[in-house]
C-alpha positions in Angstrom: -0.1 0.0 -0.1 1.3 3.4 -1.0 1.4 5.5 2.3 3.0 8.4 0.6 -0.2 9.3 -1.1 -1.5 12.7 0.3 -4.3 13.6 -2.0 -6.0 10.4 -2.8 -6.3 6.7 -1.7 -5.8 3.7 -3.9 -8.7 1.6 -4.7 -9.9 -1.2 -6.9 -13.2 -2.0 -8.5 -14.6 -4.7 -10.7 -16.8 -4.7 -13.7 -18.2 -8.2 -13.4 -20.1 -9.6 -16.5 -21.8 -12.9 -16.4 -23.5 -14.9 -19.1 -27.4 -14.6 -19.1 -30.0 -15.6 -21.6 -30.1 -13.1 -24.6 -33.2 -11.0 -24.5 -34.2 -7.8 -26.2 -33.4 -4.7 -24.3 -35.3 -1.4 -24.5 -32.9 0.1 -26.9 -31.7 -0.1 -30.6 -28.7 -2.1 -29.6 -30.2 -5.6 -30.0 -30.0 -8.4 -27.4 -27.0 -8.8 -25.1 -26.0 -12.3 -23.7 -24.7 -11.0 -20.4 -25.3 -9.0 -17.4 -23.3 -6.8 -15.1 -23.4 -6.8 -11.4 -24.6 -3.5 -9.9 -24.6 -2.5 -6.3 -26.6 0.3 -4.6 -24.5 2.2 -2.0 -26.1 3.1 1.3 -27.7 6.5 1.7 -25.5 7.0 4.6 -22.3 6.5 2.7 -19.9 9.5 2.8 -19.0 8.9 -0.9 -21.5 8.5 -3.7 -24.5 7.9 -1.4 -27.4 5.8 -2.9 -25.5 5.5 -6.2 -25.3 2.3 -8.2 -21.7 1.1 -8.5 -19.6 -1.8 -9.5 -18.3 -3.7 -6.5 -15.0 -2.4 -5.1 -13.3 -0.4 -2.4 -10.1 0.7 -0.8 -6.9 -1.2 -0.9 -5.8 -2.7 2.4 -2.4 -3.6 3.7 -3.5 -7.2 3.8 -3.9 -7.2 0.1 -0.2 -6.7 -0.2 0.6 -9.4 2.3 3.7 -11.5 1.4 1.6 -14.6 2.6 -0.3 -14.4 -0.7 2.9 -15.7 -2.5 2.3 -19.0 -0.9 -0.9 -19.3 -2.7 0.0 -18.0 -6.0 2.4 -19.3 -8.7 6.1 -18.8 -8.2 6.4 -16.0 -10.8 7.3 -12.2 -10.4 3.7 -11.3 -11.2 1.7 -14.3 -10.1 1.4 -15.7 -13.6 -0.2 -12.6 -15.1 0.8 -11.5 -18.6 3.3 -8.7 -19.0 1.9 -5.3 -19.9 3.7 -3.8 -23.0 5.7 -0.7 -22.6 3.5 2.5 -23.0 3.5 4.2 -26.7 5.8 7.0 -27.4 5.0 10.0 -25.4 3.0 8.0 -22.8 3.6 6.5 -19.4 2.4 3.8 -17.3 -0.2 5.1 -14.9 1.3 5.9 -11.4 -1.1 3.4 -9.7 0.5 0.5 -11.6 4.1 2.0 -12.1 4.9 2.6 -8.5 7.7 0.4 -7.3 6.0 -1.7 -4.5 9.2 -3.3 -3.2 10.6 0.2 -2.4 7.4 0.6 -0.3 8.1 -2.6 1.6 5.8 -5.0 -0.4 7.1 -8.0 -2.3 3.7 -8.2 -4.0 3.3 -6.2 -7.3 0.5 -3.6 -7.4 -1.0 -5.6 -10.5 -1.5 -8.6 -8.1 -2.5 -6.6 -4.9 -5.2 -4.6 -6.7 -6.8 -7.6 -8.2 -6.9 -9.2 -4.7 -8.6 -6.1 -3.5 -11.2 -6.1 -6.2 -12.0 -9.7 -5.6 -12.1 -9.3 -1.7 -14.4 -6.3 -2.0 -16.7 -8.3 -4.4 -17.0 -11.0 -1.8 -17.6 -8.4 1.2 -20.2 -6.3 -0.7 -22.0 -8.9 -2.9 -21.1 -12.3 -1.3 -19.6 -13.4 -4.7 -16.5 -15.4 -4.3 -14.1 -15.5 -7.3 -11.5 -18.0 -6.4 -10.0 -21.2 -8.3 -8.9 -24.4 -6.7 -5.2 -24.9 -6.1 -2.7 -22.3 -7.0 -4.4 -21.3 -10.5 -4.8 -20.1 -13.0 -7.8 -22.2 -14.1 -7.6 -24.1 -17.4 -9.3 -22.9 -20.4 -9.2 -19.6 -22.5 -12.8 -18.6 -22.5 -14.9 -16.7 -19.7 -14.1 -17.9 -16.2 -16.3 -20.4 -14.4 -17.6 -19.6 -10.8 -16.6 -22.1 -8.1 -19.3 -24.8 -8.0 -21.8 -24.6 -5.2 -20.5 -28.0 -3.9 -17.0 -26.5 -3.4 -18.4 -23.7 -1.3 -18.9 -23.9 2.5 -22.6 -24.0 3.7 -24.3 -20.6 3.5 -24.1 -20.0 7.3 -20.5 -20.6 7.3 -19.7 -18.5 4.3 -21.8 -15.7 5.7 -19.6 -15.9 8.8 -16.5 -15.7 6.8 -17.9 -12.7 5.0 -18.6 -10.9 8.2 -15.0 -11.7 9.4 -13.5 -10.3 6.1 -15.6 -7.2 6.4 -14.2 -6.7 9.9 -10.5 -7.7 9.0 -9.3 -7.9 5.4 -6.6 -10.2 6.5 -9.2 -13.0 7.0 -9.7 -13.2 3.3 -6.3 -14.9 3.0 -7.4 -17.2 5.8 -10.6 -18.1 3.8 -8.7 -18.8 0.7 -6.5 -21.3 2.8 -9.4 -22.9 4.3 -10.8 -23.5 0.7 -7.5 -24.6 -0.7 -8.2 -22.0 -3.4 -6.3 -18.8 -4.8 -8.3 -15.6 -5.6 -8.8 -15.8 -9.4 -6.6 -12.7 -10.3 -6.1 -14.2 -13.8 -9.7 -13.7 -14.7 -9.4 -10.0 -14.1 -8.4 -7.8 -17.0 -7.0 -4.4 -16.7 -9.6 -2.0 -17.9 -9.3 1.7 -16.8 -7.9 4.1 -14.2 -10.1 6.8 -12.8 -9.0 9.6 -10.4 -11.7 11.3 -8.4 -12.0 14.9 -9.6 -11.1 17.8 -7.3 -14.7 18.9 -6.8 -16.1 15.4 -6.2 -14.1 14.6 -3.0 -16.0 12.6 -0.5 -16.3 13.0 3.3 -13.1 14.5 4.7 -11.8 15.4 1.3 -11.2 11.9 0.3 -10.3 11.2 -3.4 -9.6 7.9 -5.0 -7.1 6.6 -7.5 -9.1 3.6 -8.8 -8.0 0.6 -10.9 -11.0 -0.6 -12.9 -10.9 -4.3 -13.8 -13.1 -6.4 -16.0 -14.0 -10.1 -15.3 -16.2 -12.3 -17.7 -17.9 -15.3 -16.2 -19.7 -18.1 -18.1 -22.6 -17.8 -15.8 -23.8 -16.0 -12.7 -22.1 -17.2 -9.4 -24.3 -19.4 -7.2 -25.0 -16.7 -4.7 -25.0 -12.9 -4.4 -26.5 -10.7 -1.8 -26.1 -7.2 -0.4 -24.3 -6.8 2.8 -26.9 -4.4 4.2 -24.0 -2.2 5.4 -22.2 -0.5 2.6 -24.7 -2.0 0.2 -28.4 -2.0 0.4 -29.4 -3.6 -2.9 -28.0 -5.4 -6.0 -29.1 -6.2 -9.5 -27.8 -7.8 -12.6 -28.4 -5.7 -15.7 -27.1 -5.6 -19.4 -25.4 -2.3 -20.2 -28.2 -0.8 -22.2 -30.9 -1.8 -19.8 -28.8 -0.2 -16.9 -28.5 3.1 -19.0 -32.2 3.0 -19.7 -33.0 2.7 -16.0 -30.6 5.5 -15.1 -32.4 7.7 -17.8 -35.8 6.9 -16.2 -34.5 7.9 -12.8 -34.8 4.3 -11.3 -31.1 4.3 -10.4 -28.3 6.7 -10.5 -24.5 6.4 -11.6 -21.6 8.6 -11.3 -20.1 9.8 -14.5 -17.2 7.2 -14.6 -19.7 4.2 -14.1 -21.9 5.8 -16.8 -18.9 6.1 -19.2 -17.9 2.5 -18.8 -21.4 1.3 -19.3 -21.5 3.2 -22.6 -18.2 1.6 -23.5 -19.4 -1.8 -22.9 -22.4 -1.2 -25.1 -19.9 -1.9 -27.9 -20.1 -5.6 -26.9 -23.4 -7.5 -27.1 -21.5 -10.9 -26.8 -19.8 -12.1 -23.7 -17.3 -14.1 -25.7 -16.5 -11.0 -27.8 -16.2 -9.0 -24.6 -13.8 -11.5 -23.1 -11.6 -11.9 -26.2 -11.3 -8.0 -26.6 -10.6 -7.5 -23.0 -8.0 -10.2 -22.8 -6.0 -9.0 -25.8 -6.4 -5.2 -24.9 -5.4 -5.6 -21.2 -1.9 -6.3 -22.1 -1.6 -2.6 -23.7 -2.1 -1.2 -20.3 -4.4 1.9 -19.8 -4.4 5.7 -19.3 -5.3 7.4 -16.0 -8.1 9.8 -16.3 -9.0 12.6 -14.1 -12.1 14.5 -15.2 -11.9 18.3 -15.1 -15.3 20.0 -14.6 -16.3 23.0 -16.8 -19.3 24.8 -15.4 -21.6 26.3 -18.0 -24.7 28.5 -17.5 -27.0 25.5 -17.8 -25.1 22.6 -16.9 -21.7 20.9 -16.5 -19.1 19.3 -18.8 -16.7 16.8 -17.4 -13.6 17.2 -19.6 -11.3 14.2 -20.3 -7.8 14.0 -21.6 -7.7 14.5 -25.4 -10.6 16.9 -25.4 -9.9 20.5 -26.9 -10.8 22.2 -23.6 -8.9 19.9 -21.4 -6.2 22.0 -19.4 -2.6 21.4 -20.4 -1.5 21.3 -16.8 -4.5 19.9 -14.8 -4.8 20.6 -11.0 -4.4 17.1 -9.9 -4.0 17.9 -6.1 -6.5 20.8 -5.7 -3.9 22.9 -4.2 -4.1 25.5 -7.1 -7.8 26.1 -6.5 -8.4 26.3 -10.3 -12.1 26.5 -11.5 -13.3 26.5 -15.1 -16.5 28.3 -15.8 -18.3 30.2 -18.6 -21.5 32.1 -19.3 -22.1 30.0 -22.4 -24.7 27.3 -22.6 -23.7 23.7 -23.0 -25.2 23.6 -26.5 -23.2 26.5 -27.6 -20.0 25.0 -26.3 -20.8 21.9 -28.2 -21.6 23.6 -31.5 -18.4 25.6 -31.3 -16.1 22.7 -30.6 -14.8 19.9 -32.7 -12.5 17.7 -30.7 -14.5 16.0 -27.9 -13.8 13.7 -25.0 -16.4 14.8 -22.6 -19.4 13.9 -20.5 -22.1 16.6 -20.6 -24.2 16.7 -17.4 -27.5 18.5 -17.6 -28.8 17.1 -14.3 -28.2 14.1 -12.1 -30.0 11.7 -14.6 -29.2 13.4 -17.8 -25.6 12.5 -18.9 -24.3 12.1 -22.4 -20.9 11.0 -23.6 -19.3 12.6 -26.6 -16.0 11.3 -27.9 -14.4 11.6 -31.5 -10.7 11.3 -30.5 -8.7 8.2 -31.3 -8.9 5.9 -28.4 -5.5 5.0 -26.9 -4.1 1.7 -25.6 -6.2 -0.2 -28.3 -9.4 0.6 -26.3 -12.8 1.3 -27.8 -14.7 4.6 -27.4 -18.2 4.6 -25.7 -21.3 4.1 -27.8 -23.0 7.6 -27.5 -26.5 6.9 -26.2 -28.2 10.3 -25.7 -31.5 11.4 -24.7 -31.9 14.0 -27.7 -31.0 14.5 -31.3 -28.9 17.5 -31.0 -27.1 18.9 -34.1 -23.7 18.4 -32.4 -24.6 14.7 -31.6 -25.4 14.1 -35.3 -22.1 15.6 -36.5 -20.0 13.0 -34.5 
């Protein structure tokens, strides 16, 4: 764990996609044969209260424990594939590039952040992503959940879940008890989001979060909210989730909305798995949204947008604010190079991207609630 961080805390989250019968969603994108696990945060949460999120949370010291090396393959990165060097002019995101050995951890960040995402998914949703032995599991397709007969009885598993919630170190004990390893090999590096300065949570907390994607052949045997941090859960295809957001049934923060729009490129679980497996070895770019306040809404600018600052205020110490008397529509009509999320109100978001995606990624599918001229020009 990087104790030198002053302005944000390291975290990991998991986009968990599981196979489901293909059915026609209420959109023009056709049927999807998978669904994503979405959790509703408690209204008492100090960060994104009542929002629907992907499972995840803060990295703990136990996620970097040297004891994990006894459960994982004897390899420098636990058997994970090597990420390619960044393209010319680019750099590996600091979250992944930090030398963890210099911070006292023999476990690479690539491994520890995956353990964190898996542990948090168990804590928050009761979903246990482990494989028998030291892994990785055989096969090149989407991962298979641990069969129900390999899991402890519900009462015992519930007790383990409570213990892990109280002490992250108990997750290692659970894996030993099951003679399993956390399935870090099923998680693909997907993206890296940094909380904007103006969106800090209680106490000024901001998060540097690794987003991972995991494709499962089918839903795990069990899932349930913990009734502490999480008060409800649902499985939903990306277009269905976006439609529920627009109808104000649920609410997403902009990064989750952006990633759901990106997943709308893939209606097939196997296509998504193949793409994510190949793309993950390219690494990813760290994004910190910068908010531009207009007269009738907000625009969250992302790297590559023509209005994105050359030297963004990562720490918040510069107290820089971007604002204009212009309307959002005027800003969109005047512009030509977009990588932005337009926010009219809490449930009226739209993503506009016409820049070339980096790291062999794919841009979001632009699903908007109107047919503005600037949308038709993209």
